[in-house]
N, C-alpha and C positions, 0 to 999 in steps of 0.2 A: 504494500500500500504506500503510495507516495506521501511523504511527510508524517506518517503515523505508522506505528506497528501494532501488533495485536495487544501488547501490554498497554499501549496508549488507549486502545478501544476499551479494554477491560477497566482501566482506571476511570474513563469517562462514564462507562455504564454504571459503575458503583455510585456515581454522583447523581444518577437519574432515578428519582423515587419510583417512577412508573415502571422501571425495569428491574426493580429489586428482586422480584420473584421469578424472573425469566431464567430458566436453566441455560447454562452456557457450557458448551463443549469446545475445547481448544483442539484444533487439528493442525499440527505443525511438523516441521522436519527436525526440530531440536529434541534430543533425548537427554539433554544436560539436566542434572538435578536442580541446579540453580534456576533454570527456566520453569521447570515443573513447579517448584516451590513458589516462585514469583507469581505464576498464573493462578495457583490456588489462593495465594495471599491477596490477589486482586479480585477474587470472587468466582473463579472458574469452578464448575461442578464436576468437570471431567477433563482429562488431558490425554489425547491420543496422538501417537507419532504416525505420520503419514506412511503408508505402505509403499513398497517399491513396484507393485504391479496393479493392473486393473482389477484382477481377481481380489487382491487385498482390499481395494477400495469398496468393492461390492460386499465383501465380508463385513467390513466396518459399518457400511450403510445398513446392512441387515441387522447387525447387533444393536446399532443405535436405535433403529426403528423398534426392534423388539423390546429393548429396555425402556426408552423414554416414552414410547407411545402405548405399548401393551402392558408392561410390568409396573412401571413407575406410577405412583399416585401423586399428582401435582397438588399444590395448594389451591384454595378457592381463588377465582379471579378477583383482582383488585378493582373496585368500582370507583 
């Protein structure tokens, strides 16, 4: 992203009351512990490292759908 990175976006999201309950999954190429910890510290709910193949992306998409849409119980919508 020009002029901003994912950490900037996470920091901005934390300051938006209307986004407080929005689940955030980080999909990144970094597998460094410092980046994982920083993302969670900025409010990420999940941290995934990008796979190296199309099949890997399809597998992650299926798992995300299964967890966040089928298994997870989200909070009530904010009015």
